[in-house]
Each structure stands twice: as structure tokens, then as C-alpha cells.
gemmi code that builds the backbone of each chain (N, CA, C; Angstrom):
import gemmi

chains = {
    "A": [
        ("UNK", (77.176, 138.989, 65.999), (76.569, 137.753, 65.692), (76.952, 136.873, 66.573)),
        ("UNK", (75.874, 135.715, 66.770), (75.860, 134.940, 67.944), (75.833, 133.570, 67.355)),
        ("UNK", (76.240, 132.262, 67.153), (76.146, 131.313, 67.634), (75.607, 130.098, 68.182)),
        ("UNK", (74.747, 129.328, 67.700), (74.012, 128.321, 68.251), (74.495, 126.861, 68.397)),
        ("UNK", (75.091, 126.112, 69.249), (75.259, 125.135, 69.273), (74.249, 124.072, 68.450)),
        ("UNK", (74.692, 123.332, 67.548), (73.892, 122.172, 66.854), (72.623, 121.765, 67.693)),
        ("UNK", (73.344, 121.023, 68.760), (72.201, 120.828, 69.255), (72.290, 121.153, 71.083)),
        ("UNK", (70.823, 121.619, 71.407), (70.411, 122.256, 72.448), (70.244, 121.479, 73.262)),
        ("UNK", (71.194, 121.020, 74.633), (70.630, 120.207, 75.900), (69.127, 120.547, 76.010)),
        ("UNK", (69.140, 121.419, 76.213), (67.231, 122.315, 76.513), (66.227, 121.885, 75.663)),
        ("UNK", (67.013, 121.952, 74.565), (65.660, 121.300, 73.470), (65.923, 119.745, 73.409)),
        ("UNK", (66.637, 118.906, 73.392), (66.769, 117.376, 73.804), (65.736, 117.043, 75.101)),
        ("UNK", (66.256, 117.593, 76.067), (65.522, 117.384, 77.320), (63.939, 117.421, 77.156)),
        ("UNK", (63.417, 118.712, 76.457), (62.410, 119.455, 76.105), (61.453, 117.815, 74.923)),
        ("UNK", (62.185, 117.625, 74.142), (61.552, 117.160, 72.478), (61.740, 115.873, 72.676)),
        ("UNK", (63.200, 115.184, 73.600), (63.399, 113.687, 73.714), (63.794, 113.278, 74.988)),
        ("UNK", (62.832, 113.719, 75.735), (63.109, 113.551, 77.369), (63.875, 111.797, 77.188)),
        ("UNK", (63.410, 110.551, 76.294), (63.994, 109.654, 76.214), (65.298, 109.635, 76.209)),
        ("UNK", (65.752, 110.424, 75.167), (67.185, 110.386, 74.559), (68.201, 111.260, 76.421)),
        ("UNK", (67.499, 111.883, 76.803), (68.189, 112.874, 77.639), (67.892, 111.841, 78.525)),
        ("UNK", (67.119, 110.780, 79.242), (66.873, 109.878, 80.433), (68.410, 109.164, 80.394)),
        ("UNK", (68.331, 108.243, 78.955), (69.153, 107.791, 78.305), (70.870, 107.826, 78.510)),
        ("UNK", (70.835, 109.541, 78.171), (72.411, 109.926, 78.678), (72.667, 110.115, 79.963)),
        ("UNK", (71.684, 110.549, 80.518), (71.511, 111.058, 82.203), (71.839, 109.591, 82.857)),
        ("UNK", (71.406, 108.719, 82.534), (71.879, 107.119, 82.789), (73.107, 106.557, 82.517)),
        ("UNK", (73.793, 107.144, 81.391), (74.944, 106.614, 80.851), (76.250, 107.858, 81.709)),
        ("UNK", (75.602, 108.684, 81.823), (76.880, 109.524, 82.677), (76.815, 108.889, 84.199)),
        ("UNK", (75.649, 108.698, 84.442), (75.746, 108.373, 86.213), (76.596, 107.082, 86.192)),
        ("UNK", (76.131, 106.219, 85.226), (77.198, 104.733, 85.162), (78.494, 105.167, 85.030)),
        ("UNK", (78.792, 105.819, 83.944), (80.563, 105.662, 83.727), (80.955, 106.871, 84.739)),
        ("UNK", (80.357, 107.637, 86.035), (80.777, 108.375, 86.922), (80.943, 107.171, 87.984)),
        ("UNK", (80.164, 106.275, 88.066), (80.585, 105.021, 89.156), (81.201, 104.234, 88.918)),
        ("UNK", (81.583, 104.082, 87.416), (82.692, 103.282, 87.061), (83.909, 104.371, 87.360)),
        ("UNK", (84.464, 105.338, 87.201), (85.516, 105.842, 87.253), (85.882, 105.992, 88.603)),
        ("UNK", (84.746, 106.093, 89.878), (84.887, 105.855, 90.986), (85.468, 104.907, 91.372)),
        ("UNK", (85.137, 103.400, 90.627), (85.895, 102.183, 91.144), (87.412, 102.708, 90.323)),
        ("UNK", (86.986, 102.788, 89.528), (88.498, 102.976, 89.168), (89.358, 103.523, 89.710)),
        ("UNK", (89.214, 104.866, 90.441), (89.843, 105.636, 91.480), (90.348, 104.750, 92.510)),
        ("UNK", (89.586, 104.051, 93.098), (90.169, 102.996, 94.091), (90.995, 102.096, 93.370)),
        ("UNK", (90.563, 101.437, 92.768), (91.671, 100.459, 91.677), (93.210, 100.978, 91.466)),
        ("UNK", (92.916, 102.189, 90.941), (94.473, 102.912, 91.220), (94.850, 103.039, 92.329)),
        ("UNK", (94.608, 103.495, 93.483), (95.564, 103.528, 94.662), (95.840, 102.446, 95.295)),
        ("UNK", (94.743, 100.897, 95.028), (94.561, 100.022, 95.482), (96.486, 99.549, 94.660)),
        ("UNK", (96.511, 99.634, 93.358), (97.753, 98.914, 92.751), (98.312, 99.609, 93.036)),
        ("UNK", (98.828, 101.000, 93.414), (99.982, 101.872, 93.917), (100.657, 100.980, 95.150)),
        ("UNK", (99.502, 101.035, 96.132), (99.432, 100.078, 97.256), (99.900, 98.704, 97.087)),
        ("UNK", (99.573, 98.077, 96.396), (99.894, 96.723, 95.523), (101.625, 96.881, 95.090)),
        ("UNK", (101.550, 97.748, 94.389), (102.976, 98.090, 93.904), (103.870, 98.194, 94.940)),
        ("UNK", (103.839, 98.960, 95.672), (104.896, 99.116, 96.722), (104.980, 98.459, 97.611)),
        ("UNK", (104.231, 97.553, 98.148), (103.970, 96.168, 98.864), (104.735, 95.098, 98.286)),
        ("UNK", (104.843, 95.094, 96.740), (105.607, 93.833, 96.446), (104.473, 92.875, 95.273)),
        ("UNK", (103.333, 93.482, 95.749), (102.863, 92.287, 95.289), (102.285, 92.272, 93.794)),
        ("UNK", (102.977, 92.224, 92.887), (102.726, 92.596, 91.589), (102.307, 91.956, 90.969)),
        ("UNK", (101.345, 90.851, 91.045), (100.297, 89.824, 90.515), (98.853, 90.587, 90.652)),
        ("UNK", (98.951, 91.455, 92.184), (97.461, 92.097, 92.160), (97.348, 93.397, 91.131)),
        ("UNK", (99.178, 94.214, 91.076), (98.795, 94.993, 89.957), (98.433, 94.897, 88.728)),
        ("UNK", (98.878, 93.639, 88.198), (98.309, 93.277, 87.430), (96.595, 92.805, 86.915)),
        ("UNK", (96.293, 92.220, 88.196), (95.165, 91.995, 88.146), (93.935, 93.563, 88.262)),
        ("UNK", (94.464, 94.456, 88.890), (93.927, 95.602, 88.609), (94.104, 96.116, 87.595)),
        ("UNK", (95.031, 96.089, 86.978), (95.066, 96.685, 85.611), (94.223, 96.070, 84.620)),
        ("UNK", (93.985, 94.898, 84.901), (92.858, 94.310, 84.027), (91.594, 94.707, 84.016)),
        ("UNK", (91.237, 94.873, 85.486), (90.026, 95.455, 86.228), (90.349, 97.362, 84.917)),
        ("UNK", (90.938, 97.682, 85.273), (90.982, 99.163, 84.563), (90.554, 99.510, 83.625)),
        ("UNK", (91.203, 98.295, 82.845), (90.856, 98.113, 81.535), (89.583, 98.006, 80.753)),
        ("UNK", (88.684, 97.067, 81.635), (87.339, 96.265, 81.285), (86.613, 97.631, 81.714)),
        ("UNK", (86.993, 98.217, 82.653), (86.229, 99.153, 83.362), (86.215, 100.562, 82.166)),
        ("UNK", (87.669, 101.211, 81.627), (87.932, 101.607, 80.701), (87.024, 101.558, 79.167)),
        ("UNK", (86.763, 100.227, 78.395), (86.259, 99.876, 77.760), (84.737, 100.038, 77.815)),
        ("UNK", (84.215, 99.517, 79.064), (82.467, 99.911, 79.421), (81.947, 101.278, 79.192)),
        ("UNK", (82.876, 101.905, 79.684), (82.706, 102.974, 79.507), (82.942, 103.900, 77.863)),
        ("UNK", (83.610, 102.902, 77.531), (83.779, 103.754, 75.872), (82.857, 103.460, 75.717)),
        ("UNK", (82.286, 102.324, 75.357), (80.815, 101.454, 74.548), (80.064, 101.916, 75.081)),
        ("UNK", (79.648, 102.482, 76.542), (78.455, 103.260, 76.531), (78.513, 105.216, 76.263)),
        ("UNK", (79.986, 104.870, 75.858), (79.925, 106.339, 75.164), (79.433, 106.375, 73.665)),
        ("UNK", (79.876, 105.466, 73.543), (80.058, 104.971, 71.351), (78.558, 104.721, 71.375)),
        ("UNK", (77.926, 103.825, 72.270), (76.577, 103.648, 71.598), (75.926, 104.727, 72.516)),
        ("UNK", (76.032, 105.725, 72.933), (74.760, 106.531, 73.470), (73.834, 107.057, 72.240)),
        ("UNK", (72.977, 107.599, 72.490), (71.748, 108.161, 71.143), (72.103, 109.665, 71.092)),
        ("UNK", (72.391, 109.533, 69.548), (72.860, 110.868, 68.998), (71.231, 111.480, 68.780)),
        ("UNK", (71.304, 112.796, 68.707), (70.043, 113.799, 68.744), (69.885, 113.780, 67.108)),
    ],
    "B": [
        ("UNK", (76.288, 155.291, 73.743), (76.991, 154.620, 74.936), (78.020, 154.585, 75.694)),
        ("UNK", (77.676, 154.161, 76.978), (79.448, 154.277, 77.798), (80.140, 153.449, 77.577)),
        ("UNK", (81.528, 153.811, 78.260), (81.968, 152.378, 77.917), (82.026, 151.322, 79.318)),
        ("UNK", (80.936, 151.369, 80.016), (80.147, 150.589, 81.155), (79.712, 149.738, 80.353)),
        ("UNK", (78.923, 149.998, 79.747), (77.858, 149.346, 78.704), (78.053, 148.783, 77.731)),
        ("UNK", (79.217, 149.361, 77.221), (79.787, 148.909, 76.006), (80.610, 147.570, 76.399)),
        ("UNK", (81.254, 147.824, 77.632), (81.740, 146.616, 78.275), (81.207, 145.191, 78.719)),
        ("UNK", (79.895, 145.781, 78.970), (79.081, 144.778, 79.623), (78.226, 143.968, 78.193)),
        ("UNK", (77.852, 144.691, 77.029), (77.193, 144.199, 76.208), (78.230, 143.228, 75.639)),
        ("UNK", (79.697, 143.531, 75.349), (80.615, 142.500, 74.916), (80.644, 141.448, 75.715)),
        ("UNK", (80.393, 141.795, 77.124), (80.479, 140.232, 77.761), (79.463, 139.332, 77.596)),
        ("UNK", (78.318, 140.049, 77.424), (76.838, 138.775, 76.780), (77.201, 138.373, 75.962)),
        ("UNK", (77.869, 139.344, 74.645), (77.958, 138.835, 73.259), (78.828, 137.528, 73.341)),
        ("UNK", (79.725, 137.570, 74.193), (80.814, 136.444, 74.688), (80.081, 135.442, 75.359)),
        ("UNK", (79.017, 135.713, 75.908), (78.679, 134.125, 76.631), (77.897, 133.421, 76.001)),
        ("UNK", (77.024, 134.240, 74.937), (75.945, 133.908, 74.407), (76.835, 132.990, 73.117)),
        ("UNK", (77.658, 133.411, 72.769), (78.358, 132.555, 71.542), (78.885, 131.437, 72.193)),
        ("UNK", (79.178, 131.183, 73.551), (79.933, 129.731, 73.989), (78.671, 128.901, 73.716)),
        ("UNK", (80.067, 127.813, 73.145), (79.000, 126.465, 72.666), (78.366, 125.734, 73.803)),
        ("UNK", (77.215, 125.875, 73.515), (76.781, 124.886, 74.823), (77.217, 123.344, 75.694)),
        ("UNK", (77.340, 122.885, 76.369), (77.919, 121.594, 76.341), (76.904, 120.475, 76.394)),
        ("UNK", (76.738, 119.354, 75.754), (75.954, 118.634, 75.684), (76.275, 117.388, 76.562)),
        ("UNK", (74.882, 116.435, 76.769), (75.492, 115.260, 77.789), (76.416, 114.359, 76.841)),
        ("UNK", (76.071, 114.170, 76.020), (77.454, 113.867, 75.161), (78.586, 113.747, 75.651)),
        ("UNK", (78.688, 115.824, 75.615), (80.249, 116.165, 75.748), (80.414, 115.519, 77.016)),
        ("UNK", (79.170, 115.930, 78.181), (79.645, 115.094, 79.261), (80.269, 113.782, 79.549)),
        ("UNK", (80.009, 113.060, 78.496), (80.059, 111.995, 78.694), (81.392, 111.281, 78.278)),
        ("UNK", (81.719, 112.047, 77.399), (83.146, 111.848, 76.289), (84.024, 112.224, 77.248)),
        ("UNK", (83.815, 113.282, 78.321), (84.802, 114.084, 79.128), (85.230, 112.846, 80.224)),
        ("UNK", (83.985, 112.328, 80.837), (84.063, 110.851, 81.768), (85.066, 110.163, 81.333)),
        ("UNK", (85.144, 109.467, 80.193), (85.653, 108.650, 79.299), (86.998, 109.152, 78.911)),
        ("UNK", (87.479, 110.095, 79.126), (88.551, 110.177, 78.891), (89.114, 110.798, 80.343)),
        ("UNK", (88.393, 110.951, 81.152), (89.083, 110.702, 82.466), (89.221, 108.951, 82.903)),
        ("UNK", (88.138, 108.452, 82.477), (88.430, 107.094, 82.636), (90.109, 106.011, 82.120)),
        ("UNK", (89.581, 107.061, 80.584), (90.973, 106.458, 79.789), (91.995, 106.864, 80.252)),
        ("UNK", (92.166, 108.160, 81.230), (93.115, 108.577, 82.349), (93.568, 107.936, 83.408)),
        ("UNK", (92.718, 107.394, 83.829), (93.122, 106.527, 85.197), (93.578, 104.982, 84.422)),
        ("UNK", (93.176, 104.298, 83.214), (93.739, 103.197, 82.674), (95.250, 103.628, 82.606)),
        ("UNK", (95.405, 104.748, 82.050), (96.521, 105.228, 81.795), (97.789, 104.881, 82.912)),
        ("UNK", (97.261, 105.769, 84.026), (97.954, 105.616, 85.312), (98.008, 104.628, 86.225)),
        ("UNK", (97.488, 103.581, 85.791), (97.076, 102.271, 86.531), (98.516, 101.809, 85.697)),
        ("UNK", (98.513, 101.727, 84.168), (99.293, 101.017, 83.802), (100.604, 101.474, 83.944)),
        ("UNK", (101.036, 102.856, 84.066), (102.148, 103.349, 84.834), (102.809, 103.033, 85.880)),
        ("UNK", (101.478, 102.574, 86.868), (102.430, 101.958, 87.946), (102.773, 100.781, 87.878)),
        ("UNK", (101.919, 99.795, 86.910), (102.856, 98.531, 86.654), (103.668, 98.315, 86.208)),
        ("UNK", (103.912, 99.653, 85.011), (105.191, 99.748, 84.629), (106.430, 99.933, 85.184)),
        ("UNK", (106.268, 100.230, 86.836), (107.693, 100.688, 87.635), (107.845, 101.984, 87.383)),
        ("UNK", (106.965, 103.156, 87.329), (107.226, 103.938, 87.311), (107.714, 104.664, 88.930)),
        ("UNK", (107.439, 104.034, 89.522), (107.253, 104.472, 91.034), (108.159, 102.998, 91.877)),
        ("UNK", (109.732, 104.230, 92.318), (110.546, 103.740, 92.596), (110.799, 102.658, 93.660)),
        ("UNK", (110.718, 101.540, 93.952), (110.568, 100.743, 95.654), (112.185, 100.577, 96.057)),
        ("UNK", (112.122, 100.581, 97.719), (113.463, 100.300, 98.321), (113.557, 99.011, 97.376)),
        ("UNK", (114.997, 98.977, 97.250), (115.800, 97.799, 96.805), (115.420, 97.199, 95.465)),
        ("UNK", (114.675, 97.948, 94.491), (115.129, 97.824, 93.461), (115.805, 97.724, 92.509)),
        ("UNK", (116.313, 96.965, 91.766), (117.861, 97.137, 91.059), (118.515, 96.051, 91.552)),
        ("UNK", (120.001, 96.083, 91.373), (120.925, 95.247, 92.155), (121.164, 95.239, 93.379)),
        ("UNK", (121.052, 94.214, 94.189), (121.506, 94.539, 95.491), (122.459, 93.708, 96.319)),
        ("UNK", (123.674, 93.572, 95.383), (125.317, 93.231, 95.739), (125.316, 92.999, 97.539)),
        ("UNK", (126.099, 92.251, 98.255), (126.265, 92.494, 99.447), (127.027, 93.534, 99.673)),
        ("UNK", (127.011, 93.809, 100.802), (127.940, 95.106, 101.251), (127.878, 95.133, 102.756)),
        ("UNK", (129.254, 95.492, 103.433), (129.990, 95.519, 104.563), (128.411, 96.529, 105.019)),
        ("UNK", (127.992, 96.853, 106.142), (127.115, 98.052, 106.644), (127.677, 98.283, 107.983)),
        ("UNK", (128.274, 97.330, 108.859), (128.573, 97.627, 110.161), (130.018, 96.609, 110.755)),
        ("UNK", (130.674, 97.340, 111.809), (131.703, 96.239, 112.261), (131.054, 95.445, 113.444)),
        ("UNK", (130.296, 96.001, 114.523), (129.593, 95.243, 115.785), (128.774, 95.855, 116.592)),
        ("UNK", (127.959, 95.439, 116.681), (126.320, 95.963, 117.286), (126.226, 95.290, 118.306)),
        ("UNK", (125.880, 95.953, 119.806), (126.036, 95.331, 120.900), (124.019, 95.007, 121.100)),
        ("UNK", (123.787, 94.080, 122.029), (122.534, 94.180, 121.886), (121.274, 95.121, 122.323)),
        ("UNK", (120.617, 95.573, 121.728), (119.822, 96.750, 122.342), (119.901, 97.995, 121.546)),
        ("UNK", (121.597, 98.327, 120.738), (121.615, 99.126, 119.986), (121.458, 99.188, 118.326)),
        ("UNK", (121.218, 100.480, 117.759), (120.646, 100.070, 116.284), (122.367, 100.796, 115.640)),
        ("UNK", (121.839, 100.886, 114.287), (123.135, 101.337, 113.174), (121.962, 101.536, 112.089)),
        ("UNK", (122.809, 102.876, 111.408), (122.228, 103.196, 110.203), (122.619, 102.647, 108.873)),
        ("UNK", (122.251, 102.656, 107.639), (123.548, 102.706, 106.847), (122.315, 102.590, 105.650)),
        ("UNK", (123.283, 102.861, 104.539), (121.956, 103.039, 103.124), (122.025, 102.006, 102.292)),
        ("UNK", (121.303, 101.165, 101.799), (121.298, 99.608, 101.184), (120.377, 99.691, 100.083)),
        ("UNK", (120.396, 99.242, 99.340), (121.430, 98.751, 98.221), (121.963, 100.200, 97.500)),
        ("UNK", (121.273, 100.850, 97.509), (121.819, 102.223, 97.032), (122.050, 103.409, 98.163)),
        ("UNK", (122.390, 104.318, 97.375), (123.328, 105.618, 98.547), (121.534, 106.341, 98.968)),
        ("UNK", (120.811, 106.092, 98.015), (119.658, 106.991, 98.446), (118.244, 105.921, 99.083)),
        ("UNK", (118.928, 104.701, 99.261), (117.859, 103.847, 100.310), (118.417, 103.693, 102.005)),
        ("UNK", (118.251, 104.318, 102.258), (118.392, 104.541, 103.783), (117.617, 103.472, 104.508)),
        ("UNK", (118.780, 102.690, 105.612), (118.059, 101.677, 106.045), (118.626, 101.817, 107.738)),
        ("UNK", (117.730, 100.829, 108.619), (118.281, 100.853, 109.928), (118.583, 99.727, 110.468)),
        ("UNK", (119.406, 99.119, 111.370), (119.215, 97.763, 111.884), (119.506, 97.968, 113.521)),
        ("UNK", (118.939, 96.827, 113.843), (119.181, 96.900, 115.659), (119.383, 95.126, 115.445)),
        ("UNK", (120.002, 95.188, 117.117), (120.322, 93.685, 117.272), (119.301, 93.963, 119.059)),
        ("UNK", (118.515, 92.829, 118.070), (117.448, 92.264, 119.388), (118.269, 91.800, 120.957)),
        ("UNK", (117.597, 91.930, 121.940), (117.951, 92.066, 123.434), (118.352, 90.289, 123.253)),
        ("UNK", (117.848, 89.322, 122.481), (118.351, 87.633, 122.294), (119.039, 87.994, 121.731)),
        ("UNK", (120.076, 88.825, 120.893), (121.114, 88.493, 120.072), (120.991, 88.704, 118.424)),
        ("UNK", (119.849, 88.242, 118.138), (119.690, 88.072, 116.447), (119.481, 89.676, 115.774)),
        ("UNK", (119.515, 89.666, 114.952), (120.221, 90.985, 114.094), (118.519, 91.567, 113.331)),
        ("UNK", (118.464, 92.583, 112.930), (117.167, 92.982, 111.964), (117.660, 94.287, 111.182)),
        ("UNK", (116.985, 94.321, 110.152), (117.205, 95.576, 109.584), (115.787, 96.074, 108.252)),
        ("UNK", (115.907, 97.122, 108.665), (114.188, 97.575, 107.866), (114.943, 98.932, 107.015)),
        ("UNK", (114.229, 98.934, 105.741), (114.333, 100.380, 105.300), (113.835, 101.596, 106.386)),
        ("UNK", (114.695, 102.366, 106.543), (114.296, 103.336, 107.718), (113.320, 104.469, 107.058)),
        ("UNK", (112.786, 104.472, 105.446), (111.791, 105.194, 104.855), (110.334, 104.690, 105.783)),
        ("UNK", (109.357, 105.564, 106.327), (108.686, 105.061, 106.743), (107.549, 105.122, 105.520)),
        ("UNK", (106.201, 103.968, 105.547), (105.332, 103.761, 104.321), (104.226, 104.482, 104.356)),
        ("UNK", (104.216, 105.550, 105.278), (103.077, 106.180, 105.336), (103.243, 107.827, 104.707)),
        ("UNK", (104.548, 108.791, 104.462), (104.792, 109.517, 104.260), (106.212, 110.030, 103.964)),
        ("UNK", (107.280, 108.415, 104.174), (108.716, 108.645, 103.737), (109.107, 109.279, 104.462)),
        ("UNK", (108.605, 109.498, 105.917), (109.543, 110.142, 107.546), (110.362, 109.159, 107.570)),
        ("UNK", (111.683, 109.354, 108.412), (112.717, 108.531, 108.912), (112.047, 108.092, 109.819)),
        ("UNK", (112.232, 106.612, 109.994), (111.801, 105.513, 111.240), (113.030, 105.454, 112.031)),
        ("UNK", (112.597, 105.705, 113.417), (113.514, 105.442, 114.221), (113.313, 104.661, 115.533)),
        ("UNK", (114.509, 104.017, 115.821), (114.645, 102.411, 116.761), (114.542, 103.324, 118.420)),
        ("UNK", (113.095, 103.069, 118.718), (113.075, 103.454, 120.084), (113.664, 102.548, 121.141)),
        ("UNK", (114.697, 102.771, 122.337), (114.564, 101.558, 123.012), (114.192, 101.525, 123.933)),
        ("UNK", (113.096, 102.218, 124.379), (112.278, 102.310, 125.667), (111.321, 101.278, 125.691)),
        ("UNK", (110.528, 101.732, 124.288), (109.295, 100.957, 123.488), (109.655, 99.574, 122.656)),
        ("UNK", (110.732, 99.718, 122.385), (111.164, 98.145, 121.833), (110.291, 98.366, 120.696)),
        ("UNK", (110.159, 99.316, 119.654), (109.892, 99.719, 118.552), (110.487, 100.445, 117.699)),
        ("UNK", (110.012, 100.567, 116.193), (110.871, 101.287, 115.080), (109.536, 102.345, 115.349)),
        ("UNK", (109.759, 103.366, 115.449), (108.564, 104.343, 115.043), (108.969, 105.123, 114.549)),
        ("UNK", (107.938, 106.174, 113.824), (107.974, 107.076, 113.261), (107.257, 108.527, 113.451)),
        ("UNK", (108.136, 109.678, 113.986), (107.820, 110.753, 115.161), (106.883, 111.554, 113.997)),
        ("UNK", (106.721, 111.199, 112.905), (105.875, 112.616, 112.026), (104.520, 112.302, 112.499)),
        ("UNK", (104.028, 111.357, 112.807), (102.416, 110.747, 112.375), (102.058, 109.876, 113.334)),
        ("UNK", (103.547, 109.502, 114.253), (102.961, 108.229, 115.241), (103.181, 106.881, 114.723)),
        ("UNK", (103.682, 106.284, 113.525), (103.427, 105.376, 112.971), (104.011, 104.186, 113.790)),
        ("UNK", (103.875, 103.095, 114.156), (104.725, 101.906, 115.079), (105.145, 101.045, 114.598)),
        ("UNK", (105.961, 100.457, 114.361), (106.687, 99.048, 113.680), (107.372, 98.231, 114.253)),
        ("UNK", (106.932, 97.194, 114.472), (107.403, 95.455, 115.179), (108.860, 95.717, 114.526)),
        ("UNK", (109.262, 95.669, 115.841), (111.040, 95.360, 115.418), (111.143, 94.092, 115.174)),
        ("UNK", (110.393, 93.344, 115.355), (110.936, 91.833, 114.999), (110.274, 91.362, 113.703)),
        ("UNK", (109.356, 92.211, 112.868), (108.683, 91.579, 111.807), (108.518, 92.704, 110.975)),
        ("UNK", (108.450, 94.308, 111.274), (108.372, 95.252, 110.313), (106.875, 95.277, 109.911)),
        ("UNK", (105.810, 95.007, 110.588), (104.772, 95.056, 110.544), (104.157, 96.396, 111.224)),
        ("UNK", (103.319, 96.688, 110.781), (102.600, 97.854, 111.528), (101.678, 97.818, 112.537)),
        ("UNK", (102.491, 98.284, 113.788), (101.015, 97.838, 115.157), (100.316, 99.621, 115.449)),
        ("UNK", (100.837, 100.486, 114.954), (99.734, 101.164, 115.093), (100.135, 102.774, 114.194)),
        ("UNK", (99.502, 103.592, 114.021), (98.877, 104.581, 113.247), (98.920, 104.532, 111.828)),
        ("UNK", (98.928, 105.937, 110.861), (98.729, 105.254, 109.357), (99.481, 104.611, 108.322)),
        ("UNK", (100.651, 104.317, 108.878), (101.483, 103.204, 107.676), (100.666, 102.558, 107.322)),
        ("UNK", (100.491, 102.113, 105.919), (99.460, 101.599, 105.175), (100.350, 100.178, 105.098)),
        ("UNK", (101.324, 99.746, 104.774), (102.374, 98.600, 104.760), (103.464, 98.596, 105.204)),
        ("UNK", (103.967, 97.056, 105.785), (105.136, 96.829, 106.552), (106.216, 97.289, 106.090)),
        ("UNK", (107.613, 97.743, 106.727), (108.649, 98.005, 106.324), (109.497, 97.247, 105.413)),
        ("UNK", (109.670, 97.300, 104.169), (110.867, 96.507, 103.712), (112.082, 95.910, 104.670)),
        ("UNK", (112.203, 94.637, 104.317), (113.404, 94.076, 105.177), (114.554, 94.189, 104.384)),
        ("UNK", (115.606, 94.181, 105.129), (116.666, 94.095, 104.603), (117.393, 92.679, 105.668)),
        ("UNK", (117.982, 91.848, 104.259), (118.580, 90.563, 104.867), (119.912, 90.788, 105.480)),
        ("UNK", (120.220, 90.530, 106.355), (121.427, 90.675, 107.290), (122.360, 89.175, 107.269)),
        ("UNK", (123.526, 89.244, 107.308), (124.633, 88.246, 107.411), (125.662, 88.444, 108.304)),
        ("UNK", (125.701, 87.883, 109.391), (126.957, 88.394, 110.363), (128.106, 87.082, 109.355)),
        ("UNK", (128.924, 88.511, 109.226), (130.092, 87.238, 108.834), (131.558, 87.641, 109.883)),
        ("UNK", (132.340, 86.856, 109.868), (133.801, 87.188, 110.927), (133.991, 88.916, 110.671)),
        ("UNK", (134.075, 89.085, 109.882), (134.905, 90.600, 109.330), (133.851, 91.900, 109.459)),
        ("UNK", (132.355, 91.254, 110.113), (131.614, 92.136, 110.271), (130.000, 91.930, 109.711)),
        ("UNK", (129.075, 92.944, 109.317), (127.734, 92.849, 109.590), (127.490, 92.854, 107.946)),
        ("UNK", (127.114, 92.652, 107.005), (126.823, 92.768, 106.025), (125.029, 92.349, 105.615)),
        ("UNK", (124.612, 93.316, 104.642), (123.646, 93.273, 103.749), (123.774, 92.377, 102.728)),
        ("UNK", (122.458, 91.590, 102.400), (122.519, 90.703, 101.382), (121.607, 90.802, 100.474)),
        ("UNK", (120.172, 91.647, 100.589), (118.971, 91.582, 99.835), (118.138, 92.258, 100.681)),
        ("UNK", (116.888, 92.307, 100.126), (115.842, 93.025, 99.889), (114.406, 92.475, 99.930)),
        ("UNK", (113.498, 92.203, 100.790), (112.575, 91.864, 100.615), (111.470, 92.289, 101.026)),
        ("UNK", (110.663, 93.051, 99.971), (109.044, 94.097, 100.238), (108.597, 93.340, 100.670)),
    ],
}
model = gemmi.Model(1)
for chain_id, residues in chains.items():
    chain = gemmi.Chain(chain_id)
    for i, (resn, *xyz) in enumerate(residues, 1):
        res = gemmi.Residue()
        res.name, res.seqid = resn, gemmi.SeqId(i, " ")
        for name, pos in zip(("N", "CA", "C"), xyz):
            atom = gemmi.Atom()
            atom.name, atom.element = name, gemmi.Element(name[0])
            atom.pos, atom.b_iso = gemmi.Position(*pos), 0.0
            res.add_atom(atom)
        chain.add_residue(res)
    model.add_chain(chain)
structure = gemmi.Structure()
structure.add_model(model)
structure.setup_entities()
């Protein structure tokens, strides 16, 4: 017995190029957000160890905003 | 059907049964990673990484007398907080955490160069301020405040 996914990415690309392009763009944006978050995590650790607690809290706010942005991009992404 | 062909068919069947990963699935994975990075930063802010001098730092006698140009080692405020003190040529006393801010090797007083140096990766710290002069350390050394009293030298606190 073989199993087929209800959504075949190849069919989405072929039949709904607009949806595929939208999802590709969202993936790209979230990837950039994650790179920024990686920087923020290392900066937060450096600030914490250096005793700059204020900077740590600002970076935490940035991380939360970045995560919410990524979450919204996912929630609002088009479904096939 | 020989055994090799049978195994090959089973493998192909297994691959065909695998669910294809959609773009939304990739997006969900990336959002999960984003949440993990947020959680990591929250953990940093909550203080899971211990810093030199965290916790109470009551005054503690760390040496009796030190000649100019000489150094002494001690633990302050806890037994797991190694530190190094130096009496400079002008008679003033300074002390720092002896844990290098790069990769936690022991920092040494090098009398000839007049600096604190980490031998692991050639990190160099200014003995007067604890600032990084050379090498890979990203931060200055935490400073330990000293108080010279009639009965000896006391450590009285830590400044990150």
C-alpha cells in the first residue's frame, strides 16, 4: 500500500505558483529573522556575562518581536 | 524473487510511503527554531549562566602582605571563583577574576610585560583596568575590590 500526502509540494508549484511563491518568500523572511535571532542570542549572552543586564532585556524584547513576526508569517500563510 | 530484490523493493516501498514535506512544514519548523531561540534568550536573562561574583560577597581576608610587582591568588567570593591580585609598582593593589573571558583558562600575572596574560590563546589584559589589550577575549576581567587593612588585605566585592 502506498500513501500520498494530501498536499504534494510539486503539485502546488505547478497548479498554484502564487501560493508556492508566497510560501517561498515567507520561508526566506523567517530564515533571515532566525539569523538575526542567532546574533541576538550571542549578544545577550555576552551582555549578561559582561554585567549589562539592561541590554539583555532589550535583546529579549527583540527576540519576542522576531518570534511573533515569524509566527504571524506562518499563521497567515496560504493553504492549498 | 531473490533476497536482494526483495530488500530493494521493501526499501522503495518505505521511501514511497514517506510523507512529503511541504513548504508550510518547512515554515513551521523554522518558526519552531525561532521559538527555541527566544526560549534560549529568556534562559540567559533569567540567569542560568553563573557569573563571577554572583551571590553574596562578604569581606574576606585574602593575603597578609604583598611586595610591589608581586602577585597572589585567592578564591573570592566563593571557593569556585579563582582570582588574582597584584601590587603594582606604584604601591596600589588590584585584583581580578583569574578566569579568562574567552574560554575560561587561568589568567597569569607576567611581571616582565606588566600585563595579565592568558597562555591558552594569548589573551592580554591591562593590569590597571582589566580591559582587553590583545587576543580573543570578548570582555574585560571582572574586578575584585580590595581593602588594605592593618591586619591584611581584604576582598570586599566584585564589579563586572
